[in-house]
C-alpha positions in Angstrom: 2.6 16.2 -5.1 0.1 13.4 -5.3 2.6 11.0 -6.8 5.1 11.7 -4.0 2.4 11.2 -1.3 1.3 7.9 -2.8 4.9 6.7 -3.2 5.8 7.7 0.3 2.7 6.1 1.8 2.9 2.8 0.0 6.6 2.2 0.2 6.7 3.2 3.9 3.9 0.8 4.7 5.6 -2.0 2.7 8.8 -1.4 4.6 7.1 -1.2 8.0 5.4 -4.5 7.3 8.7 -6.2 6.6 11.0 -4.4 9.1 8.7 -3.6 12.0 6.0 -6.3 11.8 8.4 -8.9 10.6 6.0 -10.1 7.8 7.4 -12.2 5.0 6.4 -10.4 1.8 7.3 -10.3 -1.8 6.7 -7.3 -4.0 6.5 -6.3 -7.6 7.0 -2.7 -8.8 7.0 -0.8 -12.0 8.4 2.7 -11.7 7.1 3.8 -15.1 3.5 3.0 -14.3 3.6 3.4 -10.5 2.4 -0.2 -10.0 3.0 -1.8 -6.7 1.9 -5.3 -5.7 2.7 -6.8 -2.3 2.0 -10.4 -1.5 2.1 -11.9 2.0 3.4 -15.4 2.6 1.0 -16.0 5.5 -2.0 -14.5 7.3 -1.4 -11.0 8.5 -0.8 -10.4 12.2 -3.1 -7.9 13.9 -0.6 -5.1 13.8 0.1 -5.7 10.1 -3.6 -5.6 9.4 -3.8 -2.2 11.2 -0.9 -0.9 9.0 -2.7 -2.0 5.9 -6.0 -0.5 7.0 -4.2 2.8 7.8 -2.6 2.8 4.3 -5.9 2.1 2.6 -7.7 4.8 4.6 -5.1 7.3 3.5 -5.2 6.3 -0.1 -9.0 6.5 -0.1 -8.8 10.0 1.3 -6.3 11.0 -1.4 -8.5 9.5 -4.0 -11.5 11.5 -2.7 -9.4 14.7 -2.6 -7.8 14.4 -6.1 -10.4 12.3 -7.9 -10.5 8.8 -9.4 -8.9 10.2 -12.6 -5.6 10.4 -10.8 -5.8 7.6 -8.2 -7.7 4.3 -8.5 -7.6 1.7 -5.7 -8.1 -1.9 -6.6 -8.4 -4.7 -4.0 -7.9 -8.4 -4.7 -8.1 -11.0 -2.0 -6.9 -14.5 -2.7 
């Protein structure tokens, strides 16, 4: 159940950033490990930042509920 929630949340957000917010992004995934990396080609628009904040909030809530053993969130700003 947790894996499905995380997959749905992250993939939906990535798709919304590209399709609805018209952000130019590139992504790297690994289905075996569940790794997802999304890189933005330019600074985020306000609505895109809101989408990202909403996704992070939801992931943090899932991490609190299920524990860091099952969900670790790492941030990297460049």
